[in-house]
C-alpha positions in Angstrom: 58.6 67.5 -18.7 55.6 67.3 -16.4 52.3 68.9 -17.5 48.8 69.0 -16.2 46.4 66.7 -18.1 44.6 68.3 -21.0 41.0 67.4 -21.7 38.8 68.3 -24.7 36.3 70.7 -23.2 32.6 70.3 -24.2 31.1 73.3 -26.0 27.8 74.0 -27.7 28.2 70.8 -29.8 28.4 67.5 -27.8 31.7 65.8 -27.8 32.2 63.1 -30.4 32.9 59.5 -29.5 36.6 60.0 -30.3 36.7 63.1 -28.1 35.0 61.2 -25.3 37.5 58.3 -25.6 40.4 60.8 -25.6 39.2 62.3 -22.3 38.5 58.9 -20.8 42.1 57.6 -21.5 43.6 60.9 -20.3 41.7 60.4 -17.0 42.8 56.7 -16.8 46.4 57.6 -17.3 46.3 60.3 -14.7 44.7 57.9 -12.3 47.4 55.3 -13.0 50.2 57.9 -12.6 48.7 59.0 -9.2 48.4 55.3 -8.1 51.9 54.5 -9.2 53.3 57.5 -7.3 51.1 56.7 -4.3 52.1 53.0 -4.2 55.8 53.8 -4.7 55.6 56.3 -1.8 53.8 53.7 0.3 56.4 51.0 -0.3 59.2 53.4 0.4 57.6 54.3 3.7 57.1 50.7 4.6 60.7 49.9 3.7 61.9 52.7 6.0 59.6 51.5 8.7 60.8 47.9 8.3 64.5 49.0 8.5 63.8 50.7 11.8 61.2 48.4 13.5 62.1 44.9 12.2 65.5 44.5 10.5 67.7 45.5 13.5 65.9 42.9 15.6 66.2 40.3 12.8 69.9 41.0 12.7 70.2 40.8 16.5 68.2 37.5 16.5 70.5 35.9 14.0 73.5 36.7 16.2 71.7 35.5 19.3 70.8 32.2 17.7 74.4 31.6 16.7 75.6 32.4 20.2 72.9 30.1 21.8 73.8 27.3 19.4 77.5 27.3 20.4 76.4 27.3 24.1 73.9 24.4 23.7 76.4 22.4 21.7 79.0 22.8 24.5 76.6 22.3 27.4 75.1 19.2 26.0 78.3 17.4 26.9 77.8 18.2 30.6 74.3 16.9 30.9 72.3 13.7 30.2 69.5 13.9 27.6 67.2 11.2 26.3 67.5 9.9 22.8 64.4 11.9 21.8 65.8 15.1 23.4 69.2 14.7 21.7 67.5 14.2 18.3 65.4 17.4 18.9 68.4 19.3 20.0 70.2 18.3 16.8 67.4 19.5 14.7 67.0 22.7 16.7 70.7 23.6 16.3 70.5 23.0 12.6 67.4 25.1 12.2 68.7 28.0 14.2 72.0 28.1 12.3 70.2 27.7 9.0 68.0 30.7 9.9 70.9 32.8 11.1 72.9 32.2 7.9 70.2 33.8 5.9 71.0 37.1 7.7 74.6 37.1 8.8 77.9 35.7 7.4 79.1 33.1 9.9 82.7 32.8 11.1 84.8 29.6 10.6 83.9 28.2 14.0 80.2 28.6 13.3 80.6 27.0 9.9 82.3 24.0 11.5 79.5 23.8 14.1 76.9 23.8 11.3 78.7 21.0 9.5 78.3 18.8 12.6 74.5 19.1 12.4 74.0 19.2 8.7 74.2 16.5 6.0 76.3 18.9 3.9 78.9 21.6 4.6 78.3 25.3 4.8 79.2 26.0 1.1 77.0 23.2 -0.2 74.1 24.3 2.0 74.6 27.9 0.8 74.2 26.7 -2.7 71.1 24.6 -1.8 69.6 27.7 -0.1 70.3 29.8 -3.2 68.7 27.3 -5.5 65.7 27.0 -3.1 65.2 30.8 -3.1 65.4 30.9 -6.9 62.9 28.1 -7.2 60.6 29.9 -4.7 60.8 33.1 -6.7 60.1 31.3 -10.0 57.1 29.5 -8.5 55.8 32.8 -7.1 56.1 34.6 -10.4 54.4 31.7 -12.2 51.6 31.0 -9.7 50.8 34.7 -9.2 51.4 36.2 -12.6 51.8 33.3 -15.0 55.4 34.4 -15.8 58.3 31.9 -16.3 61.8 33.2 -15.3 64.9 31.6 -16.9 66.9 30.1 -14.0 70.2 31.3 -15.6 69.1 34.9 -14.9 69.3 34.2 -11.1 72.7 32.6 -11.0 75.7 34.4 -9.6 75.0 38.1 -9.2 71.6 38.6 -10.7 71.2 41.4 -13.2 67.9 42.9 -11.9 67.5 45.2 -14.9 67.7 42.2 -17.2 65.3 40.3 -15.1 62.8 43.2 -15.1 63.2 43.5 -18.9 62.5 39.8 -19.4 59.4 39.9 -17.1 58.1 43.0 -18.8 58.5 41.3 -22.2 56.6 38.2 -20.9 53.9 40.4 -19.3 53.3 42.3 -22.6 53.1 39.0 -24.5 50.6 37.6 -21.9 48.5 40.8 -22.0 48.4 40.9 -25.8 47.3 37.2 -25.8 50.1 36.0 -28.1 50.1 32.2 -28.5 52.2 29.8 -30.5 49.4 28.6 -32.7 47.9 29.6 -36.1 46.6 33.2 -36.0 42.9 33.8 -36.2 41.3 36.3 -38.5 40.8 38.6 -35.5 44.5 38.4 -34.7 45.5 39.1 -38.3 43.1 42.0 -38.3 44.7 43.3 -35.1 48.2 43.0 -36.6 47.0 44.9 -39.7 45.7 47.6 -37.4 49.0 47.8 -35.6 50.8 48.2 -38.9 48.4 51.0 -39.8 49.0 52.6 -36.4 52.8 52.4 -36.9 52.4 54.0 -40.3 50.2 56.7 -38.8 52.8 57.4 -36.1 55.6 57.7 -38.6 53.5 60.0 -40.7 52.5 62.1 -37.7 56.1 62.4 -36.3 57.1 64.3 -39.4 53.9 66.2 -39.9 53.7 67.3 -36.3 57.4 68.2 -36.3 57.0 70.4 -39.5 53.9 72.0 -38.0 55.6 72.8 -34.8 58.8 74.0 -36.5 56.8 76.5 -38.5 55.1 77.8 -35.4 58.1 77.8 -33.1 60.8 79.1 -35.4 62.4 81.9 -33.4 63.4 84.0 -36.4 59.7 84.7 -37.1 59.1 86.2 -33.6 59.7 89.8 -32.7 58.7 89.6 -29.1 61.9 88.9 -27.1 60.3 86.9 -24.3 58.2 84.8 -26.7 61.3 84.3 -28.9 63.2 82.9 -26.0 60.3 80.6 -25.1 60.1 79.4 -28.7 63.9 78.7 -28.7 63.6 76.5 -25.6 60.5 74.7 -26.9 62.1 74.1 -30.4 65.1 72.4 -28.7 62.7 70.0 -27.0 60.8 69.4 -30.3 64.0 68.7 -32.2 65.2 66.1 -29.6 61.8 64.4 -29.6 61.8 64.3 -33.4 65.4 62.9 -33.5 64.4 60.2 -31.0 61.2 59.4 -33.0 59.3 60.1 -29.8 55.8 60.8 -31.0 54.3 60.9 -27.5 56.7 63.7 -26.5 56.0 65.6 -29.8 52.2 65.3 -29.1 52.7 66.5 -25.5 54.8 69.4 -26.7 52.1 70.2 -29.2 49.4 70.1 -26.5 51.5 72.4 -24.3 51.9 75.0 -27.0 48.3 74.8 -28.3 46.7 75.1 -24.8 49.0 77.9 -23.9 49.0 80.0 -27.0 46.0 78.7 -29.1 42.4 78.0 -28.4 41.8 75.4 -31.1 42.6 72.2 -29.2 39.0 71.2 -29.4 39.3 71.3 -33.2 42.0 68.8 -33.7 41.6 66.9 -36.9 40.5 63.2 -36.8 43.9 61.8 -37.8 45.8 63.6 -35.1 43.1 62.9 -32.5 43.3 59.1 -33.4 47.1 59.3 -33.0 46.6 60.7 -29.6 44.1 58.0 -28.6 46.3 55.1 -29.8 49.3 56.4 -27.9 47.2 57.1 -24.8 46.0 53.4 -24.9 49.6 52.2 -25.2 50.7 54.5 -22.3 47.9 53.2 -20.1 49.0 49.6 -20.7 52.6 50.5 -19.9 51.6 52.2 -16.7 49.4 49.2 -15.7 52.3 46.9 -16.3 54.7 49.1 -14.3 52.3 49.1 -11.4 52.2 45.3 -11.4 56.0 45.1 -11.7 56.4 47.5 -8.8 55.4 44.9 -6.2 58.0 42.5 -7.5 60.9 45.0 -7.3 63.8 43.4 -5.4 64.2 46.6 -3.5 60.9 45.8 -1.7 61.6 42.1 -1.1 61.7 42.6 2.7 58.1 43.9 2.7 56.7 41.7 0.0 54.0 40.3 2.2 52.8 43.7 3.2 53.1 45.5 -0.1 49.4 45.2 -1.3 47.9 46.3 2.0 47.0 49.8 2.8 49.6 51.9 4.6 48.0 51.9 8.0 47.4 48.1 8.1 50.8 47.3 6.7 52.5 49.6 9.2 50.6 48.1 12.1 51.7 44.5 11.0 55.3 45.6 10.5 55.4 47.1 14.0 53.8 44.0 15.4 56.4 41.8 13.7 59.2 44.0 15.2 57.6 43.6 18.6 57.5 39.8 18.2 61.2 39.7 17.3 62.0 41.8 20.4 60.1 39.4 22.6 61.9 36.4 21.1 65.2 38.1 21.4 64.5 38.8 25.1 63.9 35.1 25.7 67.1 34.2 23.8 69.2 36.6 25.9 67.8 35.2 29.1 68.7 31.6 28.1 72.1 32.7 26.9 72.7 34.3 30.3 71.6 31.2 32.2 73.9 29.0 30.2 76.9 31.4 30.5 76.4 31.5 34.2 76.2 27.7 34.4 73.1 27.8 36.6 70.4 25.2 36.1 72.1 24.1 32.9 70.1 20.9 32.5 66.8 22.7 33.0 67.7 25.5 30.6 68.8 23.1 27.8 65.6 21.1 28.2 63.5 24.3 28.2 65.2 25.5 25.0 64.4 22.2 23.4 60.8 22.5 24.5 60.2 26.1 23.6 62.2 26.5 20.4 61.5 23.1 18.9 58.1 24.2 17.8 58.4 23.8 14.0 59.1 20.1 14.0 56.9 17.6 12.3 55.9 15.7 15.5 54.9 19.0 17.3 52.9 20.0 14.2 51.0 16.8 14.3 50.3 17.2 18.0 48.8 20.7 17.3 46.7 19.4 14.5 
């Protein structure tokens, strides 16, 4: 049930500190909700853009690399290469196949080819890659957010709902400053406050329900239209009460008061404090949800762009797509040369020179 934010309006008497806090948290929550919707929409747009501008080219490149590797492997038997060139070609074939396997499932012939250039077979390397990805994810979560993910949660087919639940739990503990050491007086006082808040919530669930039930009971209403409205509202109130959902009860109370009563500014201190405590909790939950949004596996492809503004991220995604297209054009040209059998030696040597750019010795030369 979506409603417009309700603020306590200032009158002839200045708002109390509690009333000002109420309005401040309402404003904070609305800002967080807007930000969450905006960021989700942005990530969805970037995901769609990536699926159009980049992913098809990534998929094509993986297939082209596999095709080129088979050709280079076969053609190397026809030409003479130096020991250094042979070593670089070995590494190049391994790297290209390793990259491609992260995108496409190889056929048996490609798996066999990979085994020739790898110290392990395809299945073993697949397991190594999976473990490396898991370790990278765990390191990212820890370095960026201070969260530790149990490795067992990432084995087999990961249960992302369970992972999200575990991360939220850790985030809440981190935010609340819970530590495995003797509690200070301040912590004990905070726990006592939480106990009082829980008691207050329990008390208000029943008191608010009874108050609303008296107001909304349809049998007391003669107006047919208003009676139907009360019947629908009472159904929502009953569900909220049965679910012990105080926030929903308070929201329903606000809706009814603001629509049919002009006494919202005169809420008693106990009810107003209940609102404020729940608004604080809701603000914390929304802040956590916003942080967790960027770690959603659904947006893994655009993780590096997620925190940029839409315009900048879109520009970089399009540039990345263009870079893949340029690389694919080069791969296609080399594949065509090798398939035609023209200038085979020169083509193989050029492939080694142009595509062997991530090796240690080339890196040292650039430095």
